[in-house]
C-alpha positions in Angstrom: 6.6 47.2 65.9 4.7 48.5 68.9 3.9 52.2 69.2 2.8 53.8 72.5 1.3 57.3 72.7 0.7 58.9 76.0 -2.2 61.3 76.7 -3.5 63.4 79.5 -7.2 64.0 79.5 -9.0 66.8 81.4 -12.2 65.8 79.5 -15.0 63.7 80.7 -13.8 60.1 81.0 -16.5 58.6 78.9 -16.0 61.2 76.1 -12.3 60.5 76.0 -12.8 56.7 75.9 -15.3 57.1 73.0 -12.8 59.3 71.1 -10.1 56.8 71.7 -12.3 54.0 70.4 -13.2 56.0 67.3 -9.5 56.7 66.6 -8.7 53.0 66.9 -11.6 52.1 64.7 -10.3 54.5 62.0 -6.8 53.0 62.2 -8.2 49.4 61.9 -8.5 49.8 58.1 -5.0 51.4 57.6 -2.3 49.4 55.8 0.1 47.8 58.3 -2.0 48.3 61.5 -2.3 44.9 63.2 -4.3 46.1 66.2 -4.6 48.6 69.0 -5.9 49.3 72.5 -6.6 52.1 74.8 -6.0 52.0 78.5 -5.3 54.0 81.7 -1.7 54.7 82.5 -0.5 53.9 86.0 0.7 57.2 87.2 -2.5 59.4 87.2 -6.2 59.0 86.8 -6.2 61.3 83.8 -3.2 59.6 82.1 -4.0 57.3 79.1 -2.0 55.3 76.7 -2.8 54.2 73.2 -0.8 51.1 72.1 -0.8 50.2 68.4 0.8 47.2 66.7 2.3 47.7 63.3 3.6 45.3 60.7 6.6 47.6 60.0 8.0 50.6 61.8 8.2 52.6 58.5 4.4 52.3 58.1 3.9 53.8 61.5 5.8 56.9 60.5 4.2 57.0 57.1 0.7 57.0 58.5 1.1 59.0 61.8 4.3 60.9 61.3 2.6 64.2 60.5 0.5 64.3 63.7 
């Protein structure tokens, strides 16, 4: 399963990228996470997407459902 989360950042670009990297690093050790990436969305300079790959859709909801 692929999950896409959309964010808008009014913060400093480098700070937001660092926070995104840290979040992906924290997810790297979670059961069912197969990978992830952070990138700019196409519609605005402050729009970002975090794409994560999961072994099962249920694991996604179990890990991130409460956010």
